[in-house]
N, C-alpha and C positions, 0 to 999 in steps of 0.2 A: 533684575530679570523681568522682562515684559510678560504679564499674565496673558494667557490665551483666553479669548472670549468664547464662551460656549453659546452656540446659537441653536435654536430649535430648527431641525431640518424643514425646509419649505416643501410644500407639495409640488411635485413635478408638474410641469405644464401639460395640461391635457389629462392628468390623472384624475380619476373620480374622487369626489369628496367622501369622507367617511360618514357613516350614519350619524355619529355624534356631531360632526361639523354641520351637516344639513339641519339637524334639530336646533343647533345653536343659532343658525341664521333665521330659521322660521319662527322660533319661539324662545323666550327667555324666562327664567325663573329668578326673581329678585335674590340677590346674593345672600341677604340675611333673612330670607323668608322662612316662616315656620314650615314644618313638615306638612306636605299635602297642599301647599299654596298653589292655586291655579296657575297654569302657564300663561305668560303674557307675550303677545305677538309684537314684533317691531312696529313702532308707531308710523302711521301713514296719514296722508291727507286725502280725503275723498271729494270728488266733484260730481254732483248729481244733476244732470240735465232733466228738467221736468216739462213735459208737454201735456196737452189737454187730455187726450185719451182716444181709445179706439175699441170697437167691438171685436170679439175674438173671431166672429164669422158673420155672414150676412143672413143667416136663417132667423126665423121669428124669435126663438127663445134667446139666442145670443144678442140680438138687437134689443129685445125687451130688457134683459139684464143690464145692458149698457145704458139704455135710455132711463131706466129706473134710477140707477146710481146718479146719473148726470142731472136728471130733472128733480131729484129729491134733495139736491144740494140747496141749502137755504141761502147761500151766497148767489146762486144763479137765479132762483125763483124766490123773490121776497114777497111772500103772500101769506095770508092766514093758513096755518099748517093743516088744519082740519079740512077746510074748503079745498085747498090744493090737493090734499091726499085723495079726496073723492074724485076730483077732476082727473088727476094723474092716473089713478088705478082703475077707475071705472070707464074712462073715456079714452084718454091719450094712449095708454099702454095696451089697449085692445086693438087699436087701428094703426098707430104710427109705426110700430115695428115693421109692418109690411112695406110702407112707402119708404121708410129710411133704409130698409134692407135693399130695395131696388136701387136707391141712389148709390149705396155703397157698392153694389154689384157692378155698376157702370164704370167704377174707377178702381176696382179691386186689383191687387197684385196677385194674379192667379198663379204665377210661377212660385211665389213663396207662400201663397195662401194667407195673405195678411193685407191690411190696409197700407196704402202708400205712406201714411204718417208713421206707422211702425217701422217700415223699411228705412225711411229717411232718418228717423230718430236714432236708430241703431247705427247707421252710417255716420251720423254727426258725432256720436260719442266716440266711435272708433277713430275717426279722422282727427278729432280734437286731441285725443290721447296721443296719437302719433305726432301731431304738430307741436304739442307742448314739450314732449320729451323731457319731462321733469321726473327726477328720481323720487320714489316714494309718494307719487301722486296717482291716485286711481280714479279714472273717469268712468261713470256709469250713466244709465238713463232709465227713466221710469215715467209712468203716466198718472195723472190725477184720477182719471176714471179708467177702469179696465186694467189690462195687464201689459207689461209687468207693473205691479202696483208700487207706489212710492214707498210704502212700508217695507215691502220685500227687498227693495234695493238699498234702503237705509240699513236694514239688518245685514245685508250682504256686505256692504262697505265696512260696517263695524266688525264683522267676522274676519275681514281681511286686515284688521288692525288699525282702521281709520278712527282716530280719536278726535278728529276735526273734519267737518263736512261743510262744503260750500254748496248751498242750494241755488240752482240757476233756473228759475221759471222762464221758459223761452217765450216770453211775451214782451216785445219792445215797449209797449205802452201799458201802464198799470191800470188794472180794473179789479174791483173787489171780486168780481165773478170769475177772474182768471188767476192773476198773481196771488191774491190773498187766499183764495181757496186752495191753491197748490201748496202754499205755506201751511195752511190749516192742517192739511192731510199729513204733511211732514211732522208737524208738532204733535198730532195725534199718535204717530208712531213713537216719537220721543217720549211721550208720557208713559209708555209701557216699558221703557228701558230702565233697568236699575242703574247702569253706568252709561249716562248719556254722553255722546260726543259733543264737543263745542260746535256751534253752528253759526255760519254767516249766510246772508242772503244777497244775491246780486240785485242791485236796484234796477229799475226800468232804464232802458238804454235808447229811448225814443229820439234823443238828440245827439247821440254819440256820433262824432264826425266820421268814424270808420264805417258805421252802419249806414249813414246817409250816403256816403260815397259809394258803398257797395250797391245800394239800391239804385242809385243813378246809373252806375255802370251796367247793371243788369238790364235796365230799361233800354239804354242806348245799344247794348250788344244785341238784345232781342230784335229791336227795330232794324238794326243794320243787317240782320239775317233775312229779313222779309223783303218781298218784292214791292211792297207798298208802305207808305208812311201814314200813320194814323193822324187824322185831323184833331182828335181829342184823345187824351189819356185820362182814365179815371183811377184815382187812388181809393180803393174800396176797403173799408175797415169793418170788422164785425160790429154790429149794432148793440145798443143797450137801451132799455127803457129810459125815457126822458126823466122819470122821477128818480132814477139812480144818480143821474147827473145833478139834479136839483138837490139831492141829499148830500152832495159833496164829493162824488166820485170824480177824480181828475182825468179820466180816460179821454173824454171829448177834447179837452185842451191839449193833451199830449198827442192825439191823432192830428189835430190841427197844426201843431208845431212841426211834427214830422213832415207833413205835407208842405208846409211853408219852406222848411229847410231843403226839402227835395226840389221844390221849384227853383229856389235860389241856386242849388247845385247844378241843375239842368239849364238854368237861365230861361225858364219858361214863364209864361203868364198864367193867371188864374183861369183864363179861358182854355188854355192848352192842357193844364193839369187840374182836374176837379176833385174835390173831397166828397165822398159819399159813404153811406153806412148800409150794410147788408144784413141778411139773416134774421129779420124781425119775425115775430109770430104773435098771435093774439090780437086783441082789439085796441089796446092802449097805445099811446103815442110813444114812438122810439126816437132816437137821435136822427136828425135829418140833415141834409137831403138823403132820401132813400136811393140806393143803388139801382134797383129795378125800375123805379119811376123815372129816374134821371136818364137811364139808357133808353127807355121808351120815348121820352120827350126829345132827346137828341136825334133819334132816328126820324121822328115826325117833323123835326125842324130842318131836316135835310142833310144831317151828318151821315156820310156814307162809309167812313172807316173809323174804327174805334178800337182802342186797346185798354185793358184793365190790369192794374197791378194791385196786389194785396199786401201792403207793407206791414200790417199787423200780424201776419202769420209767418212764423219762422220756417214752416214746412208746408208744402202743398198737402191738401186734405180734401175731405168731401165738400167743405165750404168753398174751396177754390176750384177744384177739378170738376165738380158736378154743378154746384150752384152758379158759379160764374162762367166757366168754360162752356158748359152745356146750356143751362137754363137761361142765363143772361144773354148768351150768344143767340139763342132762339128768339128772345124778346126783341133784340136789336134787328134781326133780319125780318121778323114778322111785321115790323113797323116801318120798313123801308130802308134799313141799313144793309150794307153789302159785305163789307170786310170787317171781321172781328177776330181778336186774338186775346188770349190770357198770357200775360207776362209771368213766367214761373216765379215762385218764391225763391229766396236765396238757397233754401234747402241745404244740401251738403256740398255746395260748390266751393271752389278754392277760396273765393272772397268771403263766403259765409264762415268757413272754418277759421280764417284769419281774424274775422271780427270776434267770434266767440272766444278764440284763444286769447286775444288781446284783452278782452274784458275779464276773463278768468285770471290771467296773470296779474292784472291790476288789483283784483279783489283778494288775491292770495298773498298780497304783500304782508310781511310780518310772520306768515306761516311757513313760507318756503325760502325766505331770504337768508 
């Protein structure tokens, strides 16, 4: 006689889960754990997008806090610490918060009361998470300087059960003052954890074919929307002191290769797409040619139409929206130029999200396969 199989009644479709079922899915206690063993959450993989940073507001004290954290970083300012402390605290931080605050005011997202960098970074994380559609993968974002801090987001990922975290510094070209210090901040947070998650770091993607193609398409699309065609396009990267390069930083070489590959993708000459470096300060020599000086000279030489793209920035920020779109545009027109445009960064565009997602999937191999 055939035995009847006893089955546990399944939950009716649409019926609410019991309290015990919800707890089992959210947290688990090891089967043979001793009494009082902490509950363990289901394991997940975290992805943390890390950008440079942003002040919380444009007022003096908000700017001062942000600038102090930024300019106190030994990766950013490689100088005698005692001498630099005096210069920073007695001179720079008494004056610069005012001028920096005005610069941020000119590009501030007043609707959300935050910087464009924060708005774009949030959007990037949300869109990447939606694009990946990977079960048990949590995408978050944080800043090296300011809020949300890298430490707070690593802790948040761990609290959600992430025992593996992929750190993604959003700098296509590596520099100790950007990529390395972003990782330093993450490691500082890990040092304080009793149970550290395993960590991977996304390498620089300055020569990634998808990134180069996305840059080229963004340039072509922007030009196609205008009523004029720029005689010259400048690829402007954030500068570094020359001595950082002399000490072995690969940043200059990676910027040069990105520009060369971009020229090849566009089929342009060196005269049509020029490499320059912006944002220098102080009296020492920085990587050359300088963006502002190049723009001034082009205008004096008779160039009437100019476009600038900033391939080293994953998101538009004060360095692109204020320093280039406003200041550099004024320099060009004051010296005889007529038509000027900033080509936006990739930001949270469809192409940008595709690039970031493809890189993330590649770096998660073995963790999600």
